[in-house]
MMTF fields as JSON, N, C-alpha, C and O atoms, coordinates in Angstrom:
{
  "mmtfVersion": "1.0.0",
  "mmtfProducer": "UNKNOWN",
  "numBonds": 355,
  "numAtoms": 356,
  "numGroups": 89,
  "numChains": 1,
  "numModels": 1,
  "chainsPerModel": [1],
  "groupsPerChain": [89],
  "chainIdList": ["A"],
  "bondAtomList": [4, 2, 8, 6, 12, 10, 16, 14, 20, 18, 24, 22, 28, 26, 32, 30, 36, 34, 40, 38, 44, 42, 48, 46, 52, 50, 56, 54, 60, 58, 64, 62, 68, 66, 72, 70, 76, 74, 80, 78, 84, 82, 88, 86, 92, 90, 96, 94, 100, 98, 104, 102, 108, 106, 112, 110, 116, 114, 120, 118, 124, 122, 128, 126, 132, 130, 136, 134, 140, 138, 144, 142, 148, 146, 152, 150, 156, 154, 160, 158, 164, 162, 168, 166, 172, 170, 176, 174, 180, 178, 184, 182, 188, 186, 192, 190, 196, 194, 200, 198, 204, 202, 208, 206, 212, 210, 216, 214, 220, 218, 224, 222, 228, 226, 232, 230, 236, 234, 240, 238, 244, 242, 248, 246, 252, 250, 256, 254, 260, 258, 264, 262, 268, 266, 272, 270, 276, 274, 280, 278, 284, 282, 288, 286, 292, 290, 296, 294, 300, 298, 304, 302, 308, 306, 312, 310, 316, 314, 320, 318, 324, 322, 328, 326, 332, 330, 336, 334, 340, 338, 344, 342, 348, 346, 352, 350],
  "bondOrderList": [1, 1, 1, 1, 1, 1, 1, 1, 1, 1, 1, 1, 1, 1, 1, 1, 1, 1, 1, 1, 1, 1, 1, 1, 1, 1, 1, 1, 1, 1, 1, 1, 1, 1, 1, 1, 1, 1, 1, 1, 1, 1, 1, 1, 1, 1, 1, 1, 1, 1, 1, 1, 1, 1, 1, 1, 1, 1, 1, 1, 1, 1, 1, 1, 1, 1, 1, 1, 1, 1, 1, 1, 1, 1, 1, 1, 1, 1, 1, 1, 1, 1, 1, 1, 1, 1, 1, 1],
  "groupList": [{"groupName": "UNK", "atomNameList": ["N", "CA", "C", "O"], "elementList": ["N", "C", "C", "O"], "formalChargeList": [0, 0, 0, 0], "bondAtomList": [1, 0, 2, 1, 3, 2], "bondOrderList": [1, 1, 2], "singleLetterCode": "X", "chemCompType": "L-PEPTIDE LINKING"}],
  "groupTypeList": [0, 0, 0, 0, 0, 0, 0, 0, 0, 0, 0, 0, 0, 0, 0, 0, 0, 0, 0, 0, 0, 0, 0, 0, 0, 0, 0, 0, 0, 0, 0, 0, 0, 0, 0, 0, 0, 0, 0, 0, 0, 0, 0, 0, 0, 0, 0, 0, 0, 0, 0, 0, 0, 0, 0, 0, 0, 0, 0, 0, 0, 0, 0, 0, 0, 0, 0, 0, 0, 0, 0, 0, 0, 0, 0, 0, 0, 0, 0, 0, 0, 0, 0, 0, 0, 0, 0, 0, 0],
  "groupIdList": [1, 2, 3, 4, 5, 6, 7, 8, 9, 10, 11, 12, 13, 14, 15, 16, 17, 18, 19, 20, 21, 22, 23, 24, 25, 26, 27, 28, 29, 30, 31, 32, 33, 34, 35, 36, 37, 38, 39, 40, 41, 42, 43, 44, 45, 46, 47, 48, 49, 50, 51, 52, 53, 54, 55, 56, 57, 58, 59, 60, 61, 62, 63, 64, 65, 66, 67, 68, 69, 70, 71, 72, 73, 74, 75, 76, 77, 78, 79, 80, 81, 82, 83, 84, 85, 86, 87, 88, 89],
  "secStructList": [7, 7, 7, 6, 2, 2, 2, 2, 2, 2, 2, 2, 2, 2, 2, 2, 2, 2, 2, 1, 2, 2, 2, 2, 2, 2, 2, 2, 2, 2, 6, 7, 2, 2, 2, 2, 6, 1, 1, 7, 1, 6, 6, 7, 1, 1, 1, 7, 7, 7, 7, 7, 1, 1, 1, 7, 7, 7, 6, 6, 5, 7, 6, 6, 6, 1, 1, 5, 2, 2, 2, 2, 6, 6, 2, 2, 2, 2, 6, 7, 1, 6, 6, 7, 7, 7, 7, 7, 7],
  "xCoordList": [89.494, 90.328, 91.571, 91.555, 93.181, 94.342, 94.301, 93.481, 95.664, 96.226, 97.129, 98.306, 96.613, 96.932, 98.679, 99.235, 99.368, 100.899, 101.274, 102.169, 100.179, 100.631, 100.344, 100.93, 99.261, 98.86, 100.295, 100.879, 100.58, 101.723, 103.611, 104.673, 103.164, 104.414, 104.446, 105.235, 103.559, 103.15, 103.379, 103.809, 102.675, 103.211, 104.584, 105.043, 104.891, 106.386, 107.192, 107.913, 107.233, 107.99, 107.314, 108.213, 105.928, 105.795, 106.879, 107.549, 106.778, 107.335, 108.939, 109.53, 109.433, 111.392, 111.111, 112.018, 110.307, 110.607, 110.392, 110.787, 109.67, 109.71, 110.91, 111.375, 111.425, 112.534, 114.011, 114.806, 114.145, 115.185, 114.778, 115.421, 114.012, 113.454, 114.549, 114.478, 115.164, 115.972, 117.094, 117.842, 117.298, 119.017, 119.144, 120.241, 117.968, 118.248, 118.112, 119.172, 117.191, 117.683, 118.964, 119.31, 119.68, 120.806, 122.178, 123.061, 122.238, 122.812, 122.915, 123.968, 121.228, 120.862, 121.137, 120.706, 121.551, 121.548, 122.522, 122.516, 123.878, 125.298, 125.203, 125.213, 125.088, 124.937, 125.901, 126.625, 125.794, 126.318, 125.482, 124.572, 126.203, 124.503, 125.334, 124.538, 126.663, 127.445, 126.569, 125.997, 126.755, 125.234, 124.586, 124.525, 123.259, 122.307, 122.244, 121.276, 123.099, 122.382, 123.3, 123.779, 123.606, 123.225, 122.817, 122.963, 121.805, 120.178, 119.295, 118.842, 118.772, 117.692, 116.72, 116.422, 116.61, 115.846, 114.268, 113.688, 113.975, 112.596, 112.432, 111.276, 113.439, 113.062, 113.083, 113.183, 113.029, 113.217, 111.577, 110.678, 111.467, 109.749, 109.322, 108.164, 110.053, 109.787, 108.832, 107.635, 109.288, 109.309, 107.692, 107.08, 107.132, 105.892, 104.352, 104.55, 102.787, 102.647, 101.082, 100.733, 100.287, 98.632, 98.302, 99.209, 97.147, 96.489, 94.94, 94.895, 94.217, 93.271, 93.276, 93.954, 92.367, 92.44, 91.647, 92.326, 90.139, 89.442, 89.878, 89.879, 90.189, 90.608, 91.837, 92.016, 92.863, 94.225, 93.982, 94.558, 93.592, 93.311, 94.324, 94.166, 95.318, 96.339, 95.706, 96.158, 94.539, 93.901, 92.658, 91.838, 92.734, 92.216, 92.182, 91.04, 92.872, 92.883, 92.755, 93.574, 91.747, 91.529, 92.231, 91.575, 93.295, 94.478, 93.002, 92.629, 92.754, 91.577, 91.043, 91.296, 90.444, 89.981, 90.553, 90.297, 91.34, 92.869, 91.554, 91.563, 90.701, 90.281, 90.264, 91.035, 89.354, 89.658, 88.403, 87.56, 87.914, 86.859, 85.516, 84.454, 86.204, 84.701, 84.066, 82.84, 84.939, 84.808, 84.721, 83.687, 84.993, 84.407, 82.904, 82.31, 82.17, 81.535, 79.66, 78.436, 81.149, 79.707, 79.749, 78.763, 81.464, 80.506, 79.449, 78.434, 80.178, 79.03, 77.45, 76.573, 77.359, 76.093, 75.337, 74.656, 75.476, 75.792, 75.407, 74.996, 76.044, 76.277, 77.305, 76.801, 78.214, 79.655, 80.766, 81.462, 80.64, 81.333, 80.898, 80.107, 81.012, 80.93, 80.541, 81.46, 79.187, 80.17, 79.96, 79.935, 79.864, 79.783, 77.97, 77.492, 77.522, 76.284, 75.98, 76.831, 75.231, 75.272, 74.52, 73.729, 75.218, 74.795, 73.36, 73.075, 72.826, 71.749, 70.5, 70.034, 70.348, 69.64, 69.113, 68.51],
  "yCoordList": [98.278, 99.693, 99.069, 97.858, 99.93, 99.452, 98.694, 98.494, 98.34, 98.511, 99.128, 99.235, 99.673, 101.067, 101.419, 102.504, 99.817, 100.001, 100.815, 101.616, 100.252, 100.6, 102.283, 103.034, 102.683, 103.51, 104.357, 105.108, 104.197, 105.332, 104.959, 105.42, 103.799, 103.631, 105.104, 106.033, 105.044, 105.959, 107.249, 107.815, 107.811, 108.639, 109.596, 110.725, 108.037, 108.2, 108.657, 109.613, 107.797, 108.004, 109.401, 110.222, 110.081, 111.298, 112.197, 113.165, 111.372, 113.014, 112.958, 113.944, 111.823, 111.82, 112.253, 113.072, 112.284, 112.592, 113.977, 114.661, 114.556, 116.239, 116.853, 117.961, 115.662, 116.265, 116.504, 117.427, 115.51, 115.208, 115.917, 115.716, 116.523, 116.681, 118.067, 118.386, 118.56, 119.439, 119.626, 120.553, 118.107, 118.24, 116.722, 116.381, 115.958, 114.851, 116.096, 116.27, 116.909, 117.554, 118.318, 118.867, 118.338, 119.387, 117.938, 118.271, 117.041, 115.628, 115.867, 116.146, 115.682, 114.561, 116.122, 116.293, 116.751, 118.477, 117.934, 117.344, 117.903, 118.052, 117.108, 117.569, 115.524, 114.654, 113.354, 112.483, 113.39, 112.746, 111.337, 111.14, 110.425, 108.995, 108.338, 107.738, 108.51, 108.113, 108.89, 108.341, 110.155, 111.272, 110.643, 110.016, 110.05, 109.939, 108.175, 107.655, 107.647, 106.295, 106.154, 105.072, 107.714, 107.788, 107.531, 107.04, 108.33, 108.355, 107.72, 106.814, 108.046, 107.075, 106.55, 107.201, 104.891, 104.786, 105.603, 106.426, 105.341, 105.784, 107.329, 107.531, 108.41, 109.384, 109.27, 110.377, 108.324, 108.383, 108.775, 108.82, 109.028, 109.546, 108.496, 108.505, 107.61, 106.575, 105.713, 105.59, 105.206, 104.755, 105.246, 104.669, 106.005, 107.043, 106.008, 105.735, 105.434, 105.006, 105.91, 106.401, 105.87, 106.558, 106.308, 105.629, 106.473, 106.142, 106.885, 108.03, 106.211, 107.296, 107.853, 107.611, 108.607, 109.874, 109.16, 109.039, 108.604, 108.589, 106.794, 106.261, 106.263, 104.474, 103.766, 102.644, 104.508, 104.022, 103.034, 102.063, 102.749, 101.519, 102.031, 103.038, 101.004, 101.423, 101.512, 102.043, 100.726, 100.406, 101.197, 101.73, 101.131, 101.896, 103.471, 103.842, 104.355, 105.192, 106.536, 106.408, 107.844, 108.542, 110.158, 111.192, 110.125, 111.363, 112.996, 113.728, 112.775, 114.163, 114.059, 115.1, 113.38, 113.649, 112.952, 113.363, 111.901, 111.412, 110.584, 110.696, 109.955, 108.934, 107.376, 107.105, 106.401, 105.188, 104.991, 105.652, 104.224, 104.501, 104.457, 105.076, 103.098, 102.914, 104.168, 104.208, 105.284, 106.104, 107.006, 107.652, 107.195, 108.249, 107.973, 108.804, 106.671, 106.81, 106.485, 106.366, 106.517, 107.102, 108.104, 108.813, 108.739, 110.335, 111.251, 111.946, 110.866, 111.228, 110.775, 111.396, 109.243, 109.114, 110.173, 111.168, 109.954, 111.025, 113.075, 113.887, 112.988, 114.507, 115.356, 116.161, 115.228, 115.531, 116.321, 117.233, 115.481, 115.826, 117.32, 117.011, 118.757, 119.64, 118.815, 118.41, 118.666, 118.999, 117.352, 117.017, 116.717, 115.472, 114.69, 114.528, 114.451, 113.596, 112.725, 112.662, 111.367, 110.13, 110.583, 111.5, 109.259, 109.71, 108.956, 107.937, 109.257, 108.838, 109.014, 110.12, 108.199, 108.534, 108.134, 108.547],
  "zCoordList": [97.97, 98.071, 98.205, 98.427, 98.073, 98.465, 99.798, 100.695, 99.488, 100.525, 101.365, 101.019, 102.742, 102.939, 102.888, 102.714, 103.149, 102.753, 101.435, 101.165, 100.713, 98.816, 98.697, 97.918, 99.7, 99.657, 100.127, 99.346, 101.006, 102.034, 101.699, 102.116, 100.652, 99.759, 98.786, 98.961, 97.916, 96.846, 96.48, 95.475, 98.383, 99.523, 99.538, 99.36, 99.942, 99.988, 99.15, 99.434, 97.442, 96.207, 96.066, 95.879, 96.081, 95.265, 96.083, 95.72, 97.569, 98.186, 97.661, 97.221, 97.773, 97.772, 96.547, 96.398, 95.28, 93.922, 93.907, 92.963, 95.084, 95.055, 95.403, 95.134, 96.23, 97.35, 96.187, 96.365, 95.057, 94.356, 93.087, 92.057, 93.102, 91.297, 90.79, 89.603, 91.363, 91.063, 91.198, 90.888, 91.995, 91.49, 90.496, 90.055, 90.248, 89.139, 88.094, 87.493, 87.761, 86.575, 86.465, 85.42, 87.609, 87.234, 86.902, 86.112, 87.268, 87.223, 85.76, 85.187, 84.935, 83.854, 83.113, 81.973, 83.513, 82.181, 81.891, 80.811, 82.806, 83.32, 82.176, 81.035, 82.426, 81.296, 82.811, 82.328, 84.311, 84.912, 85.292, 86.097, 84.342, 84.358, 86.233, 86.956, 86.727, 87.794, 89.29, 90.231, 89.019, 90.382, 90.343, 91.4, 88.96, 89.122, 89.472, 90.027, 89.161, 90.094, 91.282, 91.621, 92.124, 93.246, 94.212, 95.332, 92.996, 94.063, 94.428, 93.729, 95.719, 96.193, 94.115, 93.114, 94.598, 93.325, 93.861, 93.152, 94.679, 95.244, 94.354, 93.983, 93.985, 93.682, 92.498, 91.97, 91.676, 89.98, 89.657, 90.497, 88.275, 88.44, 87.668, 87.25, 87.414, 86.386, 87.595, 87.338, 88.717, 90.303, 90.139, 89.241, 90.727, 90.283, 89.46, 88.277, 90.14, 90.094, 90.492, 91.566, 88.997, 89.172, 90.177, 90.657, 91.225, 91.655, 92.594, 93.045, 92.647, 92.741, 94.167, 95.166, 93.918, 94.918, 96.148, 97.168, 96.215, 97.134, 97.579, 98.688, 96.325, 96.959, 96.768, 97.241, 95.952, 95.988, 95.05, 95.543, 94.225, 93.025, 91.583, 90.892, 91.457, 90.736, 88.852, 87.838, 89.145, 87.657, 87.318, 88.066, 85.84, 85.506, 85.606, 85.335, 85.846, 86.894, 85.62, 84.71, 85.509, 84.865, 84.561, 84.682, 84.259, 84.951, 85.286, 86.203, 84.053, 84.068, 85.196, 85.802, 85.817, 87.129, 88.127, 89.259, 88.018, 89.305, 90.181, 91.406, 89.674, 90.135, 89.482, 88.562, 90.011, 89.028, 88.522, 89.128, 87.501, 87.125, 88.003, 87.941, 89.153, 89.438, 90.327, 90.428, 91.03, 91.989, 90.515, 90.683, 89.842, 88.72, 88.359, 87.671, 88.86, 87.654, 89.013, 88.966, 90.208, 91.762, 91.757, 91.961, 91.407, 92.13, 90.499, 90.542, 89.461, 88.435, 88.2, 87.6, 88.999, 88.959, 90.313, 90.064, 90.932, 92.257, 92.426, 93.255, 90.591, 90.439, 91.467, 92.251, 91.448, 91.792, 91.379, 91.823, 90.159, 88.825, 88.192, 87.301, 88.2, 87.345, 85.744, 85.031, 85.371, 83.403, 82.981, 81.797, 83.701, 83.402, 83.828, 84.951, 82.859, 82.876, 82.612, 81.725, 82.474, 81.838, 80.801, 80.585, 79.968, 78.197, 77.835, 78.464, 77.231, 77.53, 75.417, 75.141, 74.747, 73.697, 73.398, 72.408]
}
């Protein structure tokens, strides 16, 4: 499990990105680089990090499910993800 501070920081960044998304798109379309530079750093989309919804793990993230590989395997084994079955041949 990731530190709560890291998860909270990421939540804060997502909120700030959503808040400034429209303004950032407008400045980008106009080509105002100075205006873009004046926006808060955490409003930049490149500062966002994909994290597991359950554990907050930043690595081995599966976009399609929003889970890390470990959480995905646990959920899939329990049958909690529809359409996913363990392979056997």
